[in-house]
C-alpha positions as CSV (number, residue, x, y, z in Angstrom):
1,X,-2.4,-122.7,-68.2
2,X,-1.7,-124.8,-71.2
3,X,-0.4,-123.4,-74.5
4,X,-1.6,-126.3,-76.8
5,X,-3.0,-129.7,-76.7
6,X,0.2,-131.1,-78.1
7,X,2.2,-130.0,-75.2
8,X,-0.1,-131.9,-72.9
9,X,-0.4,-135.0,-75.0
10,X,3.3,-135.2,-75.7
11,X,4.2,-135.4,-72.0
12,X,1.4,-137.8,-71.0
13,X,3.2,-141.1,-71.7
14,X,5.5,-140.4,-68.8
15,X,2.6,-139.7,-66.4
16,X,1.3,-142.7,-64.5
17,X,-2.4,-142.9,-63.8
18,X,-1.8,-143.2,-60.0
19,X,-0.5,-139.6,-60.0
20,X,-4.2,-138.5,-60.1
21,X,-4.6,-139.9,-56.4
22,X,-3.3,-136.7,-54.7
23,X,-5.9,-134.6,-56.5
24,X,-8.7,-137.0,-55.8
25,X,-7.6,-137.1,-52.1
26,X,-7.4,-133.3,-51.8
27,X,-10.9,-132.9,-53.4
28,X,-12.3,-135.6,-51.1
29,X,-10.7,-133.9,-48.1
30,X,-12.1,-130.5,-49.0
31,X,-15.5,-132.1,-49.4
32,X,-15.5,-134.3,-46.2
33,X,-13.0,-132.6,-43.9
34,X,-15.3,-129.8,-42.6
35,X,-18.1,-132.3,-42.0
36,X,-16.4,-135.4,-40.4
37,X,-13.3,-134.0,-38.8
38,X,-13.6,-130.2,-38.7
39,X,-11.1,-129.4,-35.9
40,X,-8.4,-131.6,-37.6
41,X,-9.2,-130.1,-41.1
42,X,-9.1,-126.5,-40.0
43,X,-5.8,-127.1,-38.1
44,X,-4.0,-128.9,-40.9
45,X,-5.6,-128.0,-44.2
46,X,-2.7,-125.8,-45.1
47,X,-0.2,-128.6,-44.5
48,X,-2.2,-131.1,-46.4
49,X,-2.9,-128.9,-49.4
50,X,0.7,-127.7,-49.8
51,X,2.0,-131.1,-49.0
52,X,0.0,-132.9,-51.7
53,X,0.8,-130.2,-54.2
54,X,4.6,-130.4,-53.4
55,X,4.4,-134.2,-53.7
56,X,3.1,-134.1,-57.2
57,X,5.6,-131.3,-58.1
58,X,8.5,-133.3,-56.8
59,X,7.4,-136.3,-59.0
60,X,7.3,-134.1,-62.1
61,X,10.7,-132.6,-61.4
62,X,12.6,-135.6,-59.9
63,X,11.0,-138.6,-61.6
64,X,9.6,-137.3,-64.9
65,X,12.3,-134.6,-65.2
66,X,9.6,-132.3,-66.5
67,X,10.2,-128.6,-65.7
68,X,8.0,-127.0,-68.3
69,X,4.4,-127.7,-66.9
70,X,5.4,-127.2,-63.3
71,X,6.9,-123.8,-64.1
72,X,4.0,-122.7,-66.1
73,X,1.6,-123.9,-63.5
74,X,3.5,-122.1,-60.8
75,X,3.3,-118.9,-63.0
76,X,-0.4,-119.3,-63.5
77,X,-0.9,-120.0,-59.8
78,X,1.1,-116.9,-58.8
79,X,-1.0,-114.7,-61.1
80,X,-4.2,-116.2,-59.8
81,X,-3.2,-115.9,-56.2
82,X,-1.8,-112.3,-56.5
83,X,-4.8,-111.0,-58.4
84,X,-7.3,-112.5,-55.9
85,X,-5.3,-111.3,-52.9
86,X,-4.9,-107.8,-54.2
87,X,-8.6,-107.6,-55.1
88,X,-9.5,-108.9,-51.6
89,X,-7.3,-106.3,-49.8
90,X,-8.6,-103.4,-52.0
91,X,-12.3,-104.4,-51.5
92,X,-11.6,-105.0,-47.8
93,X,-10.8,-101.4,-47.3
94,X,-14.1,-100.2,-48.9
95,X,-16.9,-100.2,-46.4
96,X,-20.5,-100.1,-47.9
97,X,-23.4,-99.7,-45.5
98,X,-27.1,-99.3,-46.1
99,X,-30.1,-97.9,-44.4
100,X,-32.9,-100.0,-46.1
101,X,-35.4,-102.7,-45.6
102,X,-34.0,-106.2,-46.5
103,X,-37.0,-107.0,-48.6
104,X,-36.9,-109.7,-51.4
105,X,-36.9,-106.9,-54.0
106,X,-34.0,-105.1,-52.3
107,X,-32.0,-108.3,-52.2
108,X,-32.7,-109.0,-55.9
109,X,-31.6,-105.5,-56.8
110,X,-28.3,-105.9,-54.9
111,X,-27.7,-109.3,-56.7
112,X,-28.5,-107.7,-60.1
113,X,-26.2,-104.8,-59.3
114,X,-23.4,-107.2,-58.5
115,X,-24.1,-109.2,-61.7
116,X,-23.6,-106.0,-63.7
117,X,-20.5,-104.5,-62.0
118,X,-18.9,-107.9,-62.0
119,X,-18.2,-107.3,-65.7
120,X,-16.2,-104.2,-64.8
121,X,-14.4,-105.1,-61.6
122,X,-14.6,-108.9,-62.0
123,X,-16.5,-111.5,-60.0
124,X,-13.9,-111.4,-57.3
125,X,-14.1,-107.6,-56.9
126,X,-17.8,-107.5,-57.0
127,X,-18.1,-110.3,-54.5
128,X,-15.8,-108.8,-52.0
129,X,-17.3,-105.4,-52.4
130,X,-20.9,-106.5,-51.8
131,X,-20.9,-109.6,-49.7
132,X,-20.4,-107.9,-46.3
133,X,-23.0,-105.2,-46.9
134,X,-25.4,-107.9,-48.2
135,X,-24.9,-109.8,-44.9
136,X,-25.3,-106.7,-42.8
137,X,-28.5,-105.7,-44.5
138,X,-30.0,-109.1,-43.8
139,X,-28.5,-109.6,-40.4
140,X,-31.9,-110.2,-38.8
141,X,-32.9,-112.8,-41.6
142,X,-29.7,-114.1,-42.9
143,X,-29.8,-117.7,-44.2
144,X,-27.3,-120.0,-46.0
145,X,-29.3,-120.0,-49.2
146,X,-28.8,-116.2,-49.5
147,X,-25.1,-116.6,-49.6
148,X,-25.3,-119.6,-52.0
149,X,-27.3,-117.5,-54.5
150,X,-24.9,-114.7,-54.0
151,X,-22.2,-117.1,-55.1
152,X,-24.3,-118.4,-58.1
153,X,-25.1,-114.9,-59.3
154,X,-22.4,-112.4,-58.3
155,X,-19.4,-114.6,-57.9
156,X,-20.0,-116.6,-61.2
157,X,-22.9,-116.0,-63.6
158,X,-22.7,-112.2,-63.4
159,X,-19.2,-111.9,-64.9
160,X,-20.0,-113.3,-68.4
161,X,-20.3,-110.2,-70.5
162,X,-16.7,-109.0,-70.5
163,X,-13.2,-110.6,-70.3
164,X,-12.8,-108.6,-67.1
165,X,-15.7,-110.5,-65.6
166,X,-14.3,-114.0,-64.9
167,X,-10.7,-115.5,-65.3
168,X,-11.5,-118.0,-68.0
169,X,-12.8,-115.2,-70.3
170,X,-9.8,-113.0,-69.5
171,X,-7.5,-115.9,-70.6
172,X,-9.5,-116.1,-73.8
173,X,-9.0,-112.3,-74.4
174,X,-5.3,-112.5,-73.8
175,X,-5.1,-115.4,-76.2
176,X,-6.8,-113.6,-79.1
177,X,-10.7,-113.7,-78.5
178,X,-12.0,-110.1,-79.4
179,X,-12.9,-108.0,-76.3
180,X,-16.6,-107.6,-77.2
181,X,-17.0,-111.2,-78.3
182,X,-18.4,-112.1,-74.9
183,X,-21.0,-109.3,-74.9
184,X,-22.1,-110.2,-78.5
185,X,-22.4,-113.9,-78.0
186,X,-22.9,-114.6,-74.3
187,X,-25.6,-112.0,-73.5
188,X,-28.4,-114.4,-73.9
189,X,-27.0,-117.1,-71.6
190,X,-26.1,-114.3,-69.1
191,X,-29.7,-112.9,-69.1
192,X,-31.2,-116.4,-68.8
193,X,-28.9,-117.4,-65.9
194,X,-29.0,-114.2,-64.0
195,X,-32.8,-113.7,-64.6
196,X,-33.8,-117.2,-63.7
197,X,-31.6,-117.4,-60.6
198,X,-33.0,-114.1,-59.4
199,X,-36.6,-115.2,-59.8
200,X,-35.8,-118.4,-57.8
201,X,-34.1,-116.4,-55.2
202,X,-37.0,-114.0,-54.9
203,X,-39.5,-116.9,-54.5
204,X,-37.3,-118.4,-51.7
205,X,-36.6,-115.0,-50.1
206,X,-40.3,-114.1,-49.8
207,X,-40.7,-117.3,-47.5
208,X,-37.8,-116.2,-45.3
209,X,-39.0,-115.1,-41.8
210,X,-36.8,-112.9,-39.7
211,X,-34.9,-114.5,-36.8
212,X,-35.4,-111.4,-34.8
213,X,-37.3,-108.2,-35.1
214,X,-35.3,-104.9,-35.6
215,X,-35.9,-102.2,-33.0
216,X,-38.7,-99.8,-33.8
217,X,-36.2,-96.9,-34.4
218,X,-34.2,-98.9,-36.8
219,X,-37.2,-100.1,-38.7
220,X,-38.7,-96.6,-38.8
221,X,-35.5,-95.1,-40.2
222,X,-35.1,-97.9,-42.9
223,X,-38.7,-97.5,-43.9
224,X,-38.3,-93.7,-44.1
225,X,-35.4,-93.6,-46.5
226,X,-33.1,-95.9,-48.4
227,X,-29.5,-94.7,-48.2
228,X,-26.1,-96.2,-49.0
229,X,-22.9,-95.1,-47.5
230,X,-19.4,-95.6,-48.8
231,X,-16.2,-95.3,-46.7
232,X,-12.7,-95.8,-48.1
233,X,-13.2,-94.2,-51.5
234,X,-9.4,-93.9,-52.0
235,X,-9.3,-97.7,-52.4
236,X,-11.3,-97.4,-55.5
237,X,-8.3,-95.9,-57.2
238,X,-6.1,-98.7,-56.2
239,X,-8.8,-101.1,-57.3
240,X,-8.7,-99.5,-60.7
241,X,-4.9,-99.9,-60.8
242,X,-5.2,-103.6,-59.9
243,X,-7.8,-104.2,-62.6
244,X,-5.9,-102.2,-65.2
245,X,-2.7,-104.1,-64.5
246,X,-4.4,-107.3,-65.6
247,X,-4.0,-106.1,-69.2
248,X,-0.3,-105.9,-69.0
249,X,0.3,-109.3,-70.6
250,X,3.7,-109.7,-72.3
251,X,2.0,-111.9,-74.9
252,X,0.0,-108.9,-76.0
253,X,2.6,-106.1,-75.5
254,X,6.1,-107.0,-76.9
255,X,7.7,-104.1,-75.0
256,X,6.9,-105.6,-71.7
257,X,9.7,-107.5,-69.9
258,X,9.1,-111.2,-69.3
259,X,10.6,-114.5,-68.3
260,X,11.0,-116.7,-71.4
261,X,10.0,-120.3,-71.1
262,X,10.4,-123.3,-73.6
263,X,7.8,-123.2,-76.4
264,X,7.6,-119.5,-76.7
265,X,5.7,-119.0,-73.4
266,X,6.2,-115.6,-71.8
267,X,5.8,-115.5,-68.1
268,X,4.6,-112.1,-66.8
269,X,6.0,-110.5,-63.6
270,X,5.4,-106.7,-64.2
271,X,1.7,-107.1,-63.8
272,X,2.1,-109.0,-60.6
273,X,4.5,-106.5,-59.2
274,X,2.1,-103.7,-59.8
275,X,-0.8,-105.5,-58.3
276,X,1.2,-106.4,-55.2
277,X,2.4,-102.8,-54.7
278,X,-1.1,-101.6,-55.1
279,X,-2.4,-104.1,-52.5
280,X,0.3,-103.0,-50.1
281,X,-0.6,-99.4,-50.6
282,X,-4.3,-100.3,-50.2
283,X,-3.7,-101.9,-46.8
284,X,-1.1,-99.4,-45.6
285,X,-3.2,-96.3,-46.2
286,X,-6.7,-97.8,-45.9
287,X,-9.4,-96.3,-43.7
288,X,-9.3,-98.0,-40.4
289,X,-13.0,-97.3,-40.0
290,X,-13.6,-99.2,-43.2
291,X,-11.3,-102.1,-42.2
292,X,-12.9,-102.4,-38.8
293,X,-16.4,-102.1,-40.1
294,X,-15.6,-105.0,-42.5
295,X,-14.0,-106.9,-39.7
296,X,-11.0,-107.3,-42.1
297,X,-8.7,-110.3,-41.6
298,X,-6.4,-112.2,-44.0
299,X,-7.9,-115.6,-43.0
300,X,-10.4,-116.0,-45.9
301,X,-7.8,-115.2,-48.6
302,X,-5.2,-117.3,-46.9
303,X,-7.6,-120.3,-47.1
304,X,-8.0,-119.7,-50.8
305,X,-4.3,-119.3,-51.3
306,X,-3.3,-122.5,-49.6
307,X,-6.1,-124.7,-50.9
308,X,-5.6,-123.6,-54.5
309,X,-1.8,-124.2,-54.3
310,X,-2.7,-127.8,-53.7
311,X,-5.4,-127.8,-56.4
312,X,-3.3,-126.2,-59.1
313,X,-0.4,-128.6,-58.7
314,X,-2.3,-131.9,-58.0
315,X,-4.6,-131.3,-61.1
316,X,-1.7,-131.2,-63.5
317,X,-1.9,-135.0,-64.2
318,X,-5.8,-134.8,-64.4
319,X,-5.5,-132.1,-67.2
320,X,-2.9,-134.1,-69.1
321,X,-5.0,-137.2,-69.0
322,X,-8.1,-135.4,-70.3
323,X,-6.0,-133.8,-73.0
324,X,-4.7,-137.3,-74.2
325,X,-8.2,-138.6,-74.2
326,X,-9.5,-135.9,-76.4
327,X,-6.5,-135.9,-78.7
328,X,-7.5,-139.3,-80.2
329,X,-9.2,-138.9,-83.6
330,X,-12.1,-141.2,-82.6
331,X,-12.9,-139.0,-79.5
332,X,-12.2,-135.7,-81.4
333,X,-15.1,-136.6,-83.7
334,X,-17.5,-136.7,-80.8
335,X,-16.5,-133.2,-79.6
336,X,-19.7,-131.4,-80.4
337,X,-20.8,-128.1,-78.8
338,X,-23.1,-129.9,-76.4
339,X,-20.1,-132.3,-75.3
340,X,-17.9,-129.2,-74.8
341,X,-20.5,-127.5,-72.7
342,X,-21.3,-130.4,-70.4
343,X,-17.6,-131.7,-70.1
344,X,-16.1,-128.3,-69.8
345,X,-18.8,-127.3,-67.3
346,X,-18.6,-130.6,-65.3
347,X,-14.8,-130.3,-64.9
348,X,-15.0,-126.6,-64.1
349,X,-17.0,-127.5,-61.1
350,X,-14.3,-129.6,-59.5
351,X,-11.2,-128.1,-61.2
352,X,-10.5,-124.3,-61.2
353,X,-12.5,-123.1,-64.2
354,X,-9.7,-120.9,-65.7
355,X,-7.2,-123.7,-66.6
356,X,-10.1,-125.9,-67.6
357,X,-11.3,-123.3,-70.1
358,X,-7.7,-123.0,-71.4
359,X,-7.4,-126.8,-71.8
360,X,-10.7,-127.2,-73.6
361,X,-10.1,-124.2,-75.8
362,X,-6.9,-125.8,-77.0
363,X,-8.7,-129.1,-77.5
364,X,-11.4,-127.5,-79.5
365,X,-8.9,-125.7,-81.7
366,X,-6.8,-128.9,-82.1
367,X,-9.9,-130.6,-83.6
368,X,-9.6,-128.1,-86.5
369,X,-5.8,-128.3,-86.6
370,X,-5.4,-124.8,-85.2
371,X,-2.7,-123.6,-82.7
372,X,-3.9,-122.3,-79.3
373,X,-0.7,-120.3,-79.1
374,X,-1.4,-118.3,-82.2
375,X,-3.7,-115.2,-81.4
376,X,-4.8,-114.9,-85.1
377,X,-6.0,-118.4,-85.1
378,X,-7.7,-118.0,-81.8
379,X,-9.5,-114.9,-83.3
380,X,-10.6,-116.9,-86.3
381,X,-11.9,-119.7,-84.2
382,X,-13.9,-117.3,-82.1
383,X,-15.6,-115.6,-85.0
384,X,-16.2,-118.8,-86.9
385,X,-14.1,-120.3,-89.6
386,X,-15.6,-120.0,-93.1
387,X,-15.4,-123.8,-93.7
388,X,-16.4,-124.6,-90.1
389,X,-18.7,-121.9,-88.6
390,X,-19.5,-124.2,-85.6
391,X,-16.3,-123.2,-84.0
392,X,-18.0,-120.0,-82.6
393,X,-20.6,-122.1,-81.1
394,X,-17.9,-124.4,-79.6
395,X,-16.3,-121.4,-78.0
396,X,-19.6,-120.2,-76.7
397,X,-20.2,-123.7,-75.2
398,X,-16.7,-123.7,-73.6
399,X,-17.0,-120.1,-72.2
400,X,-20.6,-120.6,-70.9
401,X,-19.8,-123.9,-69.3
402,X,-16.6,-122.8,-67.6
403,X,-18.2,-119.6,-66.1
404,X,-21.6,-121.0,-65.0
405,X,-20.5,-124.4,-63.8
406,X,-17.8,-122.7,-61.7
407,X,-20.7,-122.2,-59.2
408,X,-21.5,-125.9,-58.8
409,X,-19.0,-126.3,-56.0
410,X,-16.9,-124.2,-53.6
411,X,-13.7,-124.9,-55.6
412,X,-15.0,-124.2,-59.2
413,X,-14.1,-120.5,-58.9
414,X,-11.8,-118.5,-56.7
415,X,-14.4,-116.1,-55.2
416,X,-16.6,-119.0,-54.0
417,X,-14.4,-120.0,-51.2
418,X,-13.7,-116.4,-50.2
419,X,-17.5,-115.6,-50.0
420,X,-18.0,-118.8,-48.0
421,X,-15.2,-117.9,-45.5
422,X,-16.4,-114.3,-45.1
423,X,-19.9,-115.5,-44.5
424,X,-18.8,-118.0,-41.9
425,X,-16.7,-115.3,-40.2
426,X,-20.0,-113.3,-40.0
427,X,-21.7,-116.1,-38.3
428,X,-23.6,-117.7,-41.2
429,X,-23.6,-121.5,-41.0
430,X,-22.6,-122.3,-44.5
431,X,-23.5,-125.7,-46.0
432,X,-20.6,-128.2,-46.2
433,X,-19.3,-129.3,-49.7
434,X,-21.7,-132.0,-50.5
435,X,-24.7,-130.3,-48.9
436,X,-23.9,-127.3,-51.2
437,X,-23.9,-129.5,-54.2
438,X,-26.9,-131.7,-53.5
439,X,-29.2,-129.2,-51.6
440,X,-28.5,-126.2,-53.8
441,X,-26.5,-126.7,-57.0
442,X,-28.3,-129.7,-58.3
443,X,-31.7,-128.5,-57.3
444,X,-31.6,-124.8,-58.3
445,X,-28.5,-124.2,-60.6
446,X,-28.5,-127.4,-62.7
447,X,-32.0,-126.8,-64.2
448,X,-31.0,-123.3,-65.2
449,X,-27.8,-124.8,-66.9
450,X,-30.0,-127.3,-68.8
451,X,-32.3,-124.5,-69.9
452,X,-29.4,-122.5,-71.4
453,X,-28.1,-125.8,-73.0
454,X,-31.5,-126.3,-74.7
455,X,-31.9,-122.7,-75.8
456,X,-28.3,-121.8,-76.8
457,X,-26.2,-124.8,-77.4
458,X,-28.4,-127.8,-78.4
């Protein structure tokens, strides 16, 4: 989202502190609206999110006369929304069903499978492909904690091994981090996070009693054999096109057309056109059986699109203020790997983790007088500078914090909200924002994050 710390800090003096108010208000409404005034919130959340985003955007354009950051933010938001929407439509046309007993071991196997394939088709693709069959498999014993751990493992922690796995890591790859850097340096935190969360889930799932007993015929069939069925195979081709198009970045391939922006920023549009076209073809020629089996509707993705429009634009001042704070020499001296881990992670839980990653990567490089817009310098920062080898550990801390802490709230990572919406559509009573944080994230996820910090970062 941001090309260098200097771009943020240079524009900060024109940004008043009160401009953070719309962002705080929006986050507060997302947290409290579904609890205290659900009917009002569900009716007007689109208007509120878009209105607050446009309010901040108007201030930048009309009062600050700043067009650079709004345009770049719009480009980042468009890429984000188009990618998630395309993956949602493609996965919605793939129907997976299973004849199996929903035992704790079977559920853990599905979560582990999702954690692995998330590194190939992304956490969004893996989440959308597996959440509906996961719910159907457990329809007689489905509980909110099962969906929450699905978000923890498949929608976040799983996608840590490749740049394809999670948007923050893909941003790093596009900026110059080697493709296999994540597999080489993040495998241990991935294994700890996925392994520990699966063990906790297994213990909880063993205590889960069915809310109703399946019919004897269904139970006998499931016990006799374990079979998985796939409908809508043609969408796998379009899914591959959508994922492949993510590599078409004009910053990496000079022959790609782009929209030039001040400061040498290249705004992509070819990638987005391909993804939108593939999404249209997916829906136009999708198997009706698969769509009906998934109870496909656009409501979950529309909720993400509207809410994150507001989040992206209202958090512009928040990102600028954090950049100014970290750009001071006194504060820069305190930016250790542990600080990067906890601060990047904490902000990734309430800001979208992709722009948070970009911001703190630029801050970490600025500490060593490196330019975030220079791919060669990003590469050197990732592998470790000869005079400052701790840069590799700093990037590991930023990457791990951004990916794992994205599961702390519903708004930390794009797939979280979609999984929540799909689960609610299926009749699962998901915990509200604060209950999700205090009943699940702080109790089960935070100790795992602390363990990773002690083993890998400290």
